[in-house]
C-alpha positions, 0 to 999 in steps of 0.5 A, a space after each residue: 635479076 638486077 641491073 645498074 646503068 651507069 650513064 655517062 652522058 651530059 645533061 640534055 643528051 638526046 641520043 643517050 636518053 633514047 638508048 637509056 629509055 630503050 634498054 630500060 624498057 627492054 630490061 623491065 619487059 624481061 622482069 629486071 629490076 633496074 637502077 639508072 644513075 645519071 653520073 653528071 648529077 652525082 658528086 663523085 671525087 676523082 681517084 687519088 691514086 693512093 691505093 688506099 682502098 688496098 692498103 689502108 681500108 681494103 675493099 673500100 675507097 678512101 674517098 667518102 662519097 657515093 662512089 662507095 655506094 655504087 661499088 656496092 651496088 655493082 657487086 650485088 647486080 647481075 648486069 653492069 651497064 656503061 652508057 657513054 658518048 664515045 670520047 676519043 674512042 674511050 669513055 666520057 669524063 663523067 663515066 670514067 670518074 666512076 670507072 676509076 673507083 672500081 679497083 676497090 672491087 678487085 685486090 692488089 695482088 697479081 695473077 696471070 690471066 690469058 697470058 697477062 698480069 691482072 689483079 685478082 678477084 675480091 669477090 667470087 661473082 661479078 656482074 655481066 658487062 654491057 658497054 654502049 657507046 654512041 657517036 655522031 658519025 661513023 668513025 671505024 677507028 673510035 669504034 675499034 678502040 671503044 670496043 677494045 676498051 670494053 673488052 679490057 674492062 671485062 677481063 679486069 672486072 671478071 665479067 663472065 659475059 660482055 657485050 659492046 656496041 656502038 649507036 649512031 646518033 641519027 639511028 631511028 628510035 625503032 632501030 635503037 629498041 632492036 638493038 637494045 633487044 639484041 644486046 640482051 639476047 646476046 648476053 642471055 645466050 652467052 654470045 660475046 662481042 667479037 675480039 676487036 683489034 686496036 687500029 695500027 698506029 698512024 704513020 706520021 710524018 717527020 721533018 718538022 721545024 726544030 723544037 722551040 716551045 714544049 709543054 708537058 701535061 702531067 696526068 697523075 694526081 701525085 703531081 710532082 711525086 708521080 712517076 709520070 712527072 719523073 718520066 716526063 720531067 727527065 725527058 723535058 730536062 733533055 729538051 731544055 739542054 738543047 735550049 727548048 723553052 719548056 713548061 710543066 703543068 699538073 692536070 689534077 691541080 689545074 682542073 679546078 683552078 680557072 687561073 691555072 687552067 687558062 695558063 695550061 690552055 695558053 701554053 698548049 696554044 703556043 707550044 710546038 710540042 705538047 706531051 701528056 705523061 699519065 698512069 694507066 687507070 683501068 685500061 685508060 687514062 685517068 678521068 681528069 685527064 679525060 676532062 682536060 683533053 675534052 676541053 682542049 679539043 672543044 677549044 681548038 674545034 673549028 679554029 684556024 690555028 697552028 698544028 703543033 705536035 702532040 706525044 704521050 707517055 704512059 706508065 702502068 703497074 703491070 709489068 707488061 707495057 702493052 696494057 697501055 696500048 688502048 690508052 695510047 690509041 685513045 691519045 692518038 685519036 685525041 690528037 687527030 680530032 683536036 687538030 695536032 700532028 701525032 708525034 708518037 708514044 712511049 710505054 713503060 710497064 712496071 712504072 710504079 714499081 720501078 720508078 715510083 716517082 724517084 728522079 731518074 738522073 741519079 737512079 741506077 740499075 733498071 733505070 739506065 735503059 729507061 734514060 737511054 729510051 728517053 734520051 733517044 726520044 728527046 733527041 728526036 723530038 728536039 729535031 722536030 722528028 717523031 719518037 723513034 721506034 727504037 726508043 719506044 721498044 727499049 722503054 717497053 722492054 720488061 726489066 724483070 720477068 713477069 712472073 718475078 714481078 707478080 711474086 714480089 707484088 705479094 710482099 710489096 703490097 703486104 709491106 705497104 698494108 702493114 703500116 696501117 695494121 691491115 695486112 691480115 684483112 687485105 682480102 676483105 669483102 667490104 660490100 658482100 652484103 646485098 644492098 
């Protein structure tokens, strides 16, 4: 039996190391072969969001780094383990960077699973899944989000058995060892973690002063050509018409530029409203977005600073907008921890298929209700209010039936693959050999 431990902790994380040792010792005692990967030591590029692992080089990431080796080792393992400090209810940047690359191990085509649209299997067999997070102090909201995220990942990566658990930093070593034993016992027995319901959204207050300055953070690697920019940009254009001073920053191009990152941070400091627009990546936010949120929270920690508002706008490639809920719960938790007032969220399903980076102002047909929802949200935010439920409900409303979207996806993905001459090998199992 083979296990791969993907460790998302930073160097010198004492709690993460204690958990790793306890789990590794328990696996070894049961005769498992264990591979441990300290992800902060690995050079792994961010997912480019180009879907080339589906339409250009099927089953293999277009980023030619060690993520391909780990993807192969995951498929050949019997157990995949995520270890991570709980970060706003989600995973750390180091872990999320590798998680984003795991879409190469599923296919682009859709199927219905438990009433929702998901991608199809690429391989006949996937490893069982154990997710272990740790926190400095008890936080029921973060714990619920973490468990819910792990469950969503287990569904999308077709884990037959899965367990998610939380460890507190002050737990004695013996308690951690007993917990590790319990996790493996539960997996062996097929006992799954309880179904975790996301916490209800926070009740936010309205009545703030009218909006004067707003900063848009675009979380897609496609930057100006992304659906995130199209949606957020349209909303911010409506704000600018009301004399709001707006600025737009692209997270992927700012992350590795000290000058751009400094400008982004200063804009966040001076804004009355910060809005994050992003695509859904593996049930959560893209890894670079998590990295920037971590930096913002660290910058604001312990400082006596103003409490601007923070809002989020998520879009996903599934027809059901509900896929975005876990990621938006992470955004709300970030806002609370970083000292923002939560101004609400907007969620769009089928964003890639409906918007695809096109300018919304000139679009017709399906874009009409999208524009109306964004108009409602912009007007409320300009007045200093939270995003109205009417706008959120309108944007989340399906434009086409889910069954039709899944059916259209078959032809859409094949048409894109045909450009590269790989339409006949889209189901290729690139990592089918044991490594």
